[in-house]
N, C-alpha and C positions, 0 to 999 in steps of 0.2 A: 618346232620340229618339222623338217621338210620330208615329204614323201620320197624325194629323190636322193636323200642322204644315204650313202652307202656305208657298209661296215667292211673295213679293209684291214688286211694283215700285211705288214711290211717288216721283214727281218732277214737276217743272214743265218746260215747254218752250215755245218760241215756236210760233205757229200753223203755221209751215212746218217744224216738227219739230226745231229746234236745241235741244240741252240746254246748249250753250256757244257763245259767239262766238269770234272769233280770239283766240289766246293764252289760252284758257280763261276768257274774259271772261263773267261772270255778271251784270253790272250790269243787263241788260234784265229780269231776274227781279224786280227791286226798284223798277222805275219806277212812280210813282204812276199810278192810273187817272184818267179824266176827272173833273173836279169835279162833284159832285152837290149839288142843293139840299136833298136829304133823306139822312139816314144810310142805309147799306145795310141791306136787310132781313136778319133772321136767316137763316142758311144751314144746311142739313143736310149740307153738304160735310164730308168727313173731314179734320179738322185734323191738323197734324203731331203734337201731343202725344197726341191720341187714337189716332192710328196707332201711335206708338211704344209706347203702353201695351199693344198687342197683339203686340209684337215681342220675341222672346227672344234674337235674335242677328242681326248684320248680316254679309253677305258683300259686300265692297267691292273694287273695282279699285284697283290701286296708284296710278294717275293721280288717281283721285277722292280717295283718301286724302291725297295730297300737296297737292292744290288746297285741300281743306277745312282741312287742318292749317295751311297757309300763311295762312289767314285769321285765325288766332290765337284762334278760339273753337271749342271742340269741343262740339257740341250733342247728344251721344248718351249723356251721363252714364256710368254703369257698365255699359251694355249691352255684352256681348261683341262685338267687331268683328274679323272675320277678313279680312285683307287678302291678296288673291291676288297674289303676287309671287315672282320668282326671285332678287331682289336683297335686300341687307340693308335693313332699314327702321328708321327712328327713330320709334317709335310715338308717336302724338299723345296717348295716354292709357294708363293702367295696364291697361285692359281690351282693348287692341289687340294682336293677334299676327299674324305672317305665316304664310301657308299656301300650299302648292303642290299641283298635281295638275290633272287634267282637270275639266271642269265638273261631271260626275257626282259625283266624289269630293269636290270643294269643297262642293257643296250638302249632301252627306251629313255632312261635318264641321260645317257651319253648323247643320244640323238637330239634331245631337247637342248642340251648344252651346245651342240654342234651347229644348230641353226640350219642354214642352207648348205653347209659344207659336210664333209664325210667324217666318219668316226674311225679312229685308229685303234684297233684292238691289239693289245700287247700282253704277252705272258702266256706261257705254254698251256696252263690249265684253262684259262679263259678262252683261248683260241680253240681248244678241243671242245669245250662246252658250246661255244658258238657254232662250230661245225656240226656237232651232234644235233643241235636245235635248228639247223638250217638257216642260221641268221648271218652267216658270213657271205659277202658278195664277191670278194676278190682276195686272192693271196698273191703277193709279190715277194718272192723268195730269192735271195741271192746266195748261190752255192759257192762255198769256199772249197778249193780243190785239196781237201785233206780228209783223211779217215781217222777219226778219233778212237773208235773202238772202245772197249772197256766201259767205264762208268761215266755217268753224266746225265743230262736231261735231253731226251729225244722229243722233238716237236710233236710227233703224232702218236707216241705211245699212250695207250689208254683210251683212244677213240672207241666208242661203244658200237658204232655202226659203219657200214660201208658208205663212203662219200665219193660220188663220181664227179670228176673235174673235166673242164675243157681248157686246154692250153690256148692262150690267145696271143702271147708275145714271148720272145726270148732274145736277149742281147748279151754280148760280151761286155763286161765291166772290168777293165784291166785284165787281171788274171782270173777273174771270177765269171760266173754265168748267172744272169738274172732271168728268172722265169716267172711269168704272170699267168695265173690260172683262175678260172671262175667255177664254183660249184654249179652243177646242173640240178635243178630242183626235181623232186619226184612227186607225182600225184598218182593216186589209185584210180584205175579205170573201172567201169561197172563190173567186170569179171574178176576184179581183184589183182590184176597185173599192175606192175609199176610202169608208168609212162614218164619219160624224162620231159621236163619243161625247160626250154632254152633259157639261158641267162637273160635277165632283163636288159634292154638296151642301155648303154652307158652314155 
């Protein structure tokens, strides 16, 4: 496990914060953007392949694993994937294994598997647990220009505490907008006030 290994979130969601619609529907993520008379300009946004090249292991929620496995295409190659679950699992690939424990121990296991690379944290519940525990180093979120409303799974519903963020990058990605933010750590000073701690250098 490397001390420099980061815990990172990389996902897409609707503008009103849904990562899935009713019944784990993800179709809104793949809807085409408005037609343009000119091809989109080159983007400095972080693409999935470039992101995965920096990842040494994934820590994934059981529900997320089951939804992705059900699509029939496993897009993570031989990257070690740790699935947080208390139930038996039928792994989607040879590099997938089940793990148990609280969020601190799960992330420790994922960092051990990641070596000198980063940990990719995926799944709404795990992401919220990681944020509440102060263990997430970076969120890279691509916003799809659609409002789902109604029912579904919102990324940040259920956070137990306020989390301050610092925006560090934003880029157009076709018809979408990718935003990168880093949580600012909080420490108590001698008189009990909260003092922000700048994100660690990347």
